[in-house]
A tleap script that builds the chain and sets N, CA, C and O, in Angstrom:
source leaprc.protein.ff14SB
mol = sequence {
  NMET SER ALA GLU ILE GLU MET ASP ASP ARG
  LEU LEU ALA HIE LEU ARG LEU VAL ILE LEU
  THR LYS MET ARG ASN HIE GLU ALA PHE SER
  LEU SER TRP THR MET GLU PRO GLY GLN GLY
  SER GLY ARG GLU THR LEU TRP VAL HIE PRO
  SER ILE PRO LEU ARG PHE ARG PHE TYR GLY
  SER ARG PRO ALA ALA ILE ASN ARG ALA TRP
  ILE GLU LEU MET VAL GLN ALA ALA ASN ARG
  GLY ASP LEU ARG ILE MET PRO GLU PRO ALA
  PRO ASP VAL ASP CASN
}
set mol.1.N position { -45.556 73.880 29.729 }
set mol.1.CA position { -44.357 73.993 28.933 }
set mol.1.C position { -43.262 74.656 29.776 }
set mol.1.O position { -43.521 75.592 30.531 }
set mol.2.N position { -42.072 74.165 29.633 }
set mol.2.CA position { -40.924 74.704 30.350 }
set mol.2.C position { -39.906 75.177 29.330 }
set mol.2.O position { -39.727 74.553 28.285 }
set mol.3.N position { -39.237 76.288 29.636 }
set mol.3.CA position { -38.228 76.810 28.710 }
set mol.3.C position { -36.971 77.148 29.487 }
set mol.3.O position { -37.036 77.741 30.564 }
set mol.4.N position { -35.835 76.774 28.941 }
set mol.4.CA position { -34.550 77.175 29.487 }
set mol.4.C position { -33.858 78.034 28.460 }
set mol.4.O position { -33.799 77.693 27.279 }
set mol.5.N position { -33.337 79.150 28.919 }
set mol.5.CA position { -32.633 80.072 28.040 }
set mol.5.C position { -31.257 80.284 28.641 }
set mol.5.O position { -31.137 80.696 29.795 }
set mol.6.N position { -30.231 80.009 27.876 }
set mol.6.CA position { -28.875 80.207 28.374 }
set mol.6.C position { -28.353 81.573 27.931 }
set mol.6.O position { -28.527 81.984 26.784 }
set mol.7.N position { -27.706 82.266 28.878 }
set mol.7.CA position { -27.082 83.555 28.591 }
set mol.7.C position { -25.965 83.748 29.598 }
set mol.7.O position { -25.897 83.042 30.604 }
set mol.8.N position { -25.096 84.697 29.330 }
set mol.8.CA position { -23.985 84.880 30.261 }
set mol.8.C position { -24.480 85.510 31.562 }
set mol.8.O position { -25.517 86.171 31.600 }
set mol.9.N position { -23.713 85.287 32.617 }
set mol.9.CA position { -24.097 85.733 33.953 }
set mol.9.C position { -24.300 87.239 34.050 }
set mol.9.O position { -25.183 87.700 34.774 }
set mol.10.N position { -23.499 88.002 33.333 }
set mol.10.CA position { -23.617 89.468 33.414 }
set mol.10.C position { -24.972 89.932 32.887 }
set mol.10.O position { -25.658 90.720 33.539 }
set mol.11.N position { -25.354 89.448 31.720 }
set mol.11.CA position { -26.665 89.779 31.161 }
set mol.11.C position { -27.776 89.286 32.085 }
set mol.11.O position { -28.734 90.012 32.352 }
set mol.12.N position { -27.646 88.063 32.569 }
set mol.12.CA position { -28.681 87.496 33.439 }
set mol.12.C position { -28.854 88.305 34.720 }
set mol.12.O position { -29.979 88.477 35.189 }
set mol.13.N position { -27.762 88.803 35.292 }
set mol.13.CA position { -27.859 89.612 36.511 }
set mol.13.C position { -28.699 90.864 36.276 }
set mol.13.O position { -29.498 91.254 37.127 }
set mol.14.N position { -28.514 91.480 35.130 }
set mol.14.CA position { -29.269 92.690 34.800 }
set mol.14.C position { -30.734 92.360 34.505 }
set mol.14.O position { -31.636 93.048 34.983 }
set mol.15.N position { -30.962 91.328 33.731 }
set mol.15.CA position { -32.343 90.920 33.437 }
set mol.15.C position { -33.078 90.538 34.718 }
set mol.15.O position { -34.247 90.882 34.897 }
set mol.16.N position { -32.395 89.832 35.602 }
set mol.16.CA position { -33.010 89.396 36.857 }
set mol.16.C position { -33.527 90.592 37.657 }
set mol.16.O position { -34.648 90.557 38.165 }
set mol.17.N position { -32.726 91.639 37.771 }
set mol.17.CA position { -33.168 92.831 38.503 }
set mol.17.C position { -34.429 93.435 37.903 }
set mol.17.O position { -35.362 93.789 38.623 }
set mol.18.N position { -34.449 93.550 36.590 }
set mol.18.CA position { -35.609 94.151 35.919 }
set mol.18.C position { -36.830 93.240 36.047 }
set mol.18.O position { -37.918 93.705 36.386 }
set mol.19.N position { -36.657 91.968 35.782 }
set mol.19.CA position { -37.773 91.020 35.840 }
set mol.19.C position { -38.364 90.936 37.240 }
set mol.19.O position { -39.584 90.981 37.397 }
set mol.20.N position { -37.519 90.813 38.260 }
set mol.20.CA position { -38.037 90.708 39.624 }
set mol.20.C position { -38.746 91.987 40.067 }
set mol.20.O position { -39.724 91.927 40.811 }
set mol.21.N position { -38.263 93.128 39.619 }
set mol.21.CA position { -38.943 94.384 39.931 }
set mol.21.C position { -40.335 94.408 39.306 }
set mol.21.O position { -41.309 94.774 39.964 }
set mol.22.N position { -40.427 94.019 38.042 }
set mol.22.CA position { -41.740 93.994 37.365 }
set mol.22.C position { -42.674 92.986 38.043 }
set mol.22.O position { -43.856 93.267 38.237 }
set mol.23.N position { -42.152 91.837 38.396 }
set mol.23.CA position { -42.990 90.812 39.025 }
set mol.23.C position { -43.428 91.235 40.424 }
set mol.23.O position { -44.554 90.960 40.838 }
set mol.24.N position { -42.541 91.898 41.142 }
set mol.24.CA position { -42.876 92.396 42.481 }
set mol.24.C position { -44.032 93.383 42.395 }
set mol.24.O position { -44.849 93.472 43.313 }
set mol.25.N position { -44.101 94.118 41.300 }
set mol.25.CA position { -45.182 95.088 41.082 }
set mol.25.C position { -46.390 94.459 40.386 }
set mol.25.O position { -47.313 95.166 39.982 }
set mol.26.N position { -46.384 93.134 40.247 }
set mol.26.CA position { -47.485 92.385 39.626 }
set mol.26.C position { -47.750 92.828 38.192 }
set mol.26.O position { -48.899 92.960 37.770 }
set mol.27.N position { -46.662 93.056 37.446 }
set mol.27.CA position { -46.774 93.514 36.061 }
set mol.27.C position { -46.305 92.413 35.113 }
set mol.27.O position { -45.223 91.853 35.291 }
set mol.28.N position { -47.114 92.109 34.115 }
set mol.28.CA position { -46.755 91.143 33.076 }
set mol.28.C position { -46.135 91.885 31.892 }
set mol.28.O position { -46.424 93.060 31.666 }
set mol.29.N position { -45.292 91.198 31.148 }
set mol.29.CA position { -44.628 91.790 29.987 }
set mol.29.C position { -44.034 90.668 29.150 }
set mol.29.O position { -44.020 89.512 29.573 }
set mol.30.N position { -43.547 91.008 27.970 }
set mol.30.CA position { -42.858 90.008 27.154 }
set mol.30.C position { -41.353 90.261 27.226 }
set mol.30.O position { -40.902 91.378 27.479 }
set mol.31.N position { -40.603 89.206 27.000 }
set mol.31.CA position { -39.140 89.257 26.939 }
set mol.31.C position { -38.754 88.730 25.570 }
set mol.31.O position { -39.086 87.596 25.223 }
set mol.32.N position { -38.051 89.546 24.786 }
set mol.32.CA position { -37.712 89.180 23.405 }
set mol.32.C position { -36.216 89.238 23.184 }
set mol.32.O position { -35.512 90.028 23.814 }
set mol.33.N position { -35.736 88.397 22.285 }
set mol.33.CA position { -34.322 88.378 21.933 }
set mol.33.C position { -34.139 87.798 20.549 }
set mol.33.O position { -35.015 87.117 20.017 }
set mol.34.N position { -32.983 88.082 19.977 }
set mol.34.CA position { -32.601 87.544 18.677 }
set mol.34.C position { -31.725 86.330 18.929 }
set mol.34.O position { -30.808 86.378 19.748 }
set mol.35.N position { -32.001 85.259 18.237 }
set mol.35.CA position { -31.231 84.022 18.407 }
set mol.35.C position { -29.930 84.093 17.619 }
set mol.35.O position { -29.870 84.701 16.550 }
set mol.36.N position { -28.912 83.476 18.147 }
set mol.36.CA position { -27.623 83.398 17.476 }
set mol.36.C position { -27.737 82.473 16.259 }
set mol.36.O position { -28.544 81.544 16.272 }
set mol.37.N position { -26.943 82.711 15.208 }
set mol.37.CA position { -26.995 81.854 14.015 }
set mol.37.C position { -26.792 80.369 14.333 }
set mol.37.O position { -27.385 79.515 13.673 }
set mol.38.N position { -25.976 80.054 15.320 }
set mol.38.CA position { -25.752 78.655 15.694 }
set mol.38.C position { -26.976 77.998 16.300 }
set mol.38.O position { -27.044 76.772 16.385 }
set mol.39.N position { -27.950 78.804 16.723 }
set mol.39.CA position { -29.191 78.287 17.298 }
set mol.39.C position { -30.326 78.315 16.281 }
set mol.39.O position { -31.485 78.091 16.630 }
set mol.40.N position { -29.993 78.589 15.034 }
set mol.40.CA position { -31.010 78.611 13.994 }
set mol.40.C position { -31.431 80.006 13.584 }
set mol.40.O position { -32.261 80.148 12.687 }
set mol.41.N position { -30.893 81.032 14.202 }
set mol.41.CA position { -31.229 82.433 13.968 }
set mol.41.C position { -32.711 82.696 14.200 }
set mol.41.O position { -33.434 81.800 14.636 }
set mol.42.N position { -33.162 83.882 13.923 }
set mol.42.CA position { -34.552 84.253 14.154 }
set mol.42.C position { -34.718 85.008 15.461 }
set mol.42.O position { -33.749 85.480 16.056 }
set mol.43.N position { -35.973 85.111 15.896 }
set mol.43.CA position { -36.310 85.825 17.125 }
set mol.43.C position { -37.195 84.952 17.992 }
set mol.43.O position { -37.898 84.071 17.496 }
set mol.44.N position { -37.155 85.205 19.291 }
set mol.44.CA position { -38.039 84.510 20.224 }
set mol.44.C position { -38.627 85.517 21.193 }
set mol.44.O position { -38.007 86.533 21.505 }
set mol.45.N position { -39.815 85.228 21.660 }
set mol.45.CA position { -40.471 86.049 22.675 }
set mol.45.C position { -41.078 85.126 23.710 }
set mol.45.O position { -41.656 84.090 23.380 }
set mol.46.N position { -40.941 85.514 24.957 }
set mol.46.CA position { -41.456 84.746 26.090 }
set mol.46.C position { -42.385 85.658 26.885 }
set mol.46.O position { -42.033 86.806 27.153 }
set mol.47.N position { -43.558 85.173 27.265 }
set mol.47.CA position { -44.470 85.950 28.081 }
set mol.47.C position { -44.082 85.743 29.538 }
set mol.47.O position { -43.950 84.606 29.990 }
set mol.48.N position { -43.898 86.844 30.279 }
set mol.48.CA position { -43.512 86.780 31.687 }
set mol.48.C position { -44.660 87.353 32.506 }
set mol.48.O position { -45.088 88.487 32.292 }
set mol.49.N position { -45.153 86.550 33.450 }
set mol.49.CA position { -46.276 86.934 34.288 }
set mol.49.C position { -45.933 86.566 35.731 }
set mol.49.O position { -45.282 85.548 35.967 }
set mol.50.N position { -46.359 87.377 36.694 }
set mol.50.CA position { -46.018 87.098 38.090 }
set mol.50.C position { -46.451 85.718 38.590 }
set mol.50.O position { -45.874 85.212 39.553 }
set mol.51.N position { -47.439 85.107 37.967 }
set mol.51.CA position { -47.894 83.790 38.419 }
set mol.51.C position { -47.059 82.644 37.838 }
set mol.51.O position { -47.247 81.489 38.221 }
set mol.52.N position { -46.148 82.950 36.927 }
set mol.52.CA position { -45.315 81.930 36.302 }
set mol.52.C position { -43.998 81.830 37.071 }
set mol.52.O position { -43.267 82.816 37.170 }
set mol.53.N position { -43.686 80.649 37.618 }
set mol.53.CA position { -42.422 80.535 38.359 }
set mol.53.C position { -41.212 80.638 37.425 }
set mol.53.O position { -41.213 80.101 36.317 }
set mol.54.N position { -40.190 81.335 37.900 }
set mol.54.CA position { -38.945 81.487 37.147 }
set mol.54.C position { -37.779 81.054 38.020 }
set mol.54.O position { -37.837 81.133 39.247 }
set mol.55.N position { -36.733 80.600 37.373 }
set mol.55.CA position { -35.497 80.264 38.074 }
set mol.55.C position { -34.355 80.915 37.309 }
set mol.55.O position { -34.279 80.816 36.084 }
set mol.56.N position { -33.473 81.576 38.035 }
set mol.56.CA position { -32.292 82.209 37.452 }
set mol.56.C position { -31.086 81.395 37.894 }
set mol.56.O position { -30.814 81.286 39.089 }
set mol.57.N position { -30.369 80.832 36.951 }
set mol.57.CA position { -29.209 80.003 37.280 }
set mol.57.C position { -27.941 80.691 36.786 }
set mol.57.O position { -27.767 80.936 35.592 }
set mol.58.N position { -27.068 80.994 37.731 }
set mol.58.CA position { -25.789 81.623 37.423 }
set mol.58.C position { -24.697 80.567 37.490 }
set mol.58.O position { -24.700 79.715 38.378 }
set mol.59.N position { -23.778 80.626 36.561 }
set mol.59.CA position { -22.685 79.657 36.535 }
set mol.59.C position { -21.515 80.097 37.407 }
set mol.59.O position { -20.798 79.254 37.946 }
set mol.60.N position { -21.314 81.391 37.552 }
set mol.60.CA position { -20.239 81.900 38.383 }
set mol.60.C position { -20.708 82.097 39.812 }
set mol.60.O position { -21.909 82.157 40.076 }
set mol.61.N position { -19.764 82.198 40.729 }
set mol.61.CA position { -20.123 82.367 42.137 }
set mol.61.C position { -20.132 83.829 42.570 }
set mol.61.O position { -20.651 84.153 43.638 }
set mol.62.N position { -19.566 84.715 41.753 }
set mol.62.CA position { -19.508 86.129 42.134 }
set mol.62.C position { -20.576 86.930 41.410 }
set mol.62.O position { -20.790 86.745 40.212 }
set mol.63.N position { -21.256 87.832 42.140 }
set mol.63.CA position { -22.249 88.682 41.484 }
set mol.63.C position { -21.586 89.669 40.527 }
set mol.63.O position { -20.477 90.141 40.776 }
set mol.64.N position { -22.262 89.968 39.454 }
set mol.64.CA position { -21.754 90.921 38.459 }
set mol.64.C position { -21.936 92.355 38.955 }
set mol.64.O position { -22.890 92.656 39.671 }
set mol.65.N position { -21.019 93.226 38.569 }
set mol.65.CA position { -21.202 94.658 38.827 }
set mol.65.C position { -22.361 95.136 37.952 }
set mol.65.O position { -22.484 94.733 36.796 }
set mol.66.N position { -23.192 95.984 38.506 }
set mol.66.CA position { -24.404 96.416 37.800 }
set mol.66.C position { -24.160 97.739 37.072 }
set mol.66.O position { -23.638 98.697 37.642 }
set mol.67.N position { -24.546 97.763 35.815 }
set mol.67.CA position { -24.477 98.965 34.972 }
set mol.67.C position { -25.867 99.606 35.009 }
set mol.67.O position { -26.803 99.110 34.383 }
set mol.68.N position { -25.990 100.704 35.742 }
set mol.68.CA position { -27.306 101.343 35.903 }
set mol.68.C position { -27.889 101.840 34.584 }
set mol.68.O position { -29.108 101.850 34.412 }
set mol.69.N position { -27.035 102.252 33.654 }
set mol.69.CA position { -27.527 102.705 32.347 }
set mol.69.C position { -28.212 101.556 31.612 }
set mol.69.O position { -29.231 101.764 30.954 }
set mol.70.N position { -27.667 100.361 31.717 }
set mol.70.CA position { -28.253 99.185 31.076 }
set mol.70.C position { -29.589 98.831 31.735 }
set mol.70.O position { -30.566 98.520 31.054 }
set mol.71.N position { -29.615 98.884 33.060 }
set mol.71.CA position { -30.855 98.616 33.794 }
set mol.71.C position { -31.941 99.594 33.345 }
set mol.71.O position { -33.074 99.189 33.086 }
set mol.72.N position { -31.598 100.866 33.253 }
set mol.72.CA position { -32.576 101.880 32.870 }
set mol.72.C position { -33.140 101.623 31.468 }
set mol.72.O position { -34.345 101.751 31.251 }
set mol.73.N position { -32.280 101.266 30.527 }
set mol.73.CA position { -32.765 100.943 29.176 }
set mol.73.C position { -33.709 99.746 29.199 }
set mol.73.O position { -34.733 99.741 28.515 }
set mol.74.N position { -33.362 98.740 29.983 }
set mol.74.CA position { -34.213 97.548 30.072 }
set mol.74.C position { -35.540 97.864 30.751 }
set mol.74.O position { -36.587 97.379 30.323 }
set mol.75.N position { -35.503 98.670 31.802 }
set mol.75.CA position { -36.742 99.053 32.497 }
set mol.75.C position { -37.656 99.824 31.559 }
set mol.75.O position { -38.862 99.582 31.535 }
set mol.76.N position { -37.097 100.750 30.788 }
set mol.76.CA position { -37.911 101.518 29.832 }
set mol.76.C position { -38.584 100.584 28.829 }
set mol.76.O position { -39.764 100.750 28.521 }
set mol.77.N position { -37.838 99.604 28.317 }
set mol.77.CA position { -38.416 98.652 27.364 }
set mol.77.C position { -39.500 97.810 28.039 }
set mol.77.O position { -40.567 97.591 27.464 }
set mol.78.N position { -39.230 97.343 29.248 }
set mol.78.CA position { -40.221 96.526 29.973 }
set mol.78.C position { -41.473 97.336 30.274 }
set mol.78.O position { -42.581 96.804 30.219 }
set mol.79.N position { -41.311 98.617 30.593 }
set mol.79.CA position { -42.469 99.471 30.864 }
set mol.79.C position { -43.326 99.694 29.619 }
set mol.79.O position { -44.521 99.970 29.722 }
set mol.80.N position { -42.711 99.573 28.448 }
set mol.80.CA position { -43.473 99.641 27.199 }
set mol.80.C position { -44.132 98.295 26.886 }
set mol.80.O position { -44.911 98.186 25.939 }
set mol.81.N position { -43.816 97.264 27.691 }
set mol.81.CA position { -44.449 95.959 27.520 }
set mol.81.C position { -43.566 94.912 26.872 }
set mol.81.O position { -43.945 93.741 26.832 }
set mol.82.N position { -42.393 95.293 26.360 }
set mol.82.CA position { -41.534 94.313 25.690 }
set mol.82.C position { -40.079 94.531 26.090 }
set mol.82.O position { -39.366 95.328 25.481 }
set mol.83.N position { -39.655 93.814 27.119 }
set mol.83.CA position { -38.262 93.840 27.538 }
set mol.83.C position { -37.447 93.123 26.476 }
set mol.83.O position { -37.761 91.993 26.101 }
set mol.84.N position { -36.419 93.768 26.001 }
set mol.84.CA position { -35.576 93.182 24.954 }
set mol.84.C position { -34.165 92.995 25.469 }
set mol.84.O position { -33.636 93.826 26.206 }
set mol.85.N position { -33.567 91.888 25.065 }
set mol.85.CA position { -32.149 91.687 25.355 }
set mol.85.C position { -31.399 92.572 24.379 }
set mol.85.O position { -31.530 92.441 23.162 }
set mol.86.N position { -30.605 93.481 24.942 }
set mol.86.CA position { -29.928 94.494 24.148 }
set mol.86.C position { -28.468 94.578 24.558 }
set mol.86.O position { -28.104 94.162 25.658 }
set mol.87.N position { -27.631 95.114 23.679 }
set mol.87.CA position { -26.217 95.257 24.030 }
set mol.87.C position { -26.039 96.193 25.227 }
set mol.87.O position { -26.834 97.108 25.441 }
set mol.88.N position { -24.999 95.948 25.986 }
set mol.88.CA position { -24.701 96.785 27.145 }
set mol.88.C position { -24.143 98.128 26.704 }
set mol.88.O position { -23.188 98.175 25.929 }
set mol.89.N position { -24.728 99.226 27.189 }
set mol.89.CA position { -24.177 100.549 26.872 }
set mol.89.C position { -22.991 100.844 27.794 }
set mol.89.O position { -22.742 100.119 28.757 }
set mol.90.N position { -22.277 101.907 27.485 }
set mol.90.CA position { -21.203 102.348 28.376 }
set mol.90.C position { -21.824 102.696 29.718 }
set mol.90.O position { -22.933 103.228 29.762 }
set mol.91.N position { -21.132 102.408 30.813 }
set mol.91.CA position { -21.690 102.725 32.134 }
set mol.91.C position { -21.922 104.216 32.304 }
set mol.91.O position { -21.203 105.038 31.737 }
set mol.92.N position { -22.932 104.551 33.087 }
set mol.92.CA position { -23.232 105.941 33.410 }
set mol.92.C position { -22.236 106.379 34.482 }
set mol.92.O position { -22.309 105.910 35.618 }
set mol.93.N position { -21.330 107.250 34.145 }
set mol.93.CA position { -20.270 107.644 35.074 }
set mol.93.C position { -20.735 108.610 36.146 }
set mol.93.O position { -19.990 108.874 37.089 }
set mol.94.N position { -21.954 109.151 36.035 }
set mol.94.CA position { -22.474 110.073 37.045 }
set mol.94.C position { -22.966 109.353 38.280 }
set mol.94.O position { -23.116 109.975 39.332 }
set mol.95.N position { -23.225 108.044 38.181 }
set mol.95.CA position { -23.765 107.284 39.327 }
set mol.95.C position { -22.714 106.445 39.971 }
set mol.95.O position { -22.993 105.745 40.945 }
savepdb mol mol.pdb
quit
């Protein structure tokens, strides 16, 4: 089975960092998100395992600036076993 999930480049850049870090460490986890009403609403979960090939497709040519606070929230969720797509917090101004 193959799945394509569309999301904006900024969110994808952050998810990519977290996912590749987990995969580099040979750690499996789930990725969950809430579907938009135009897509039928509801929730979806995808199992992510280092043996499953992934492709990240960006529509823009410029890399997004990284919000470390957002990365940290995503890493904490992934470390609990369920990475969730979540709203971006205000950037951490100390870093």
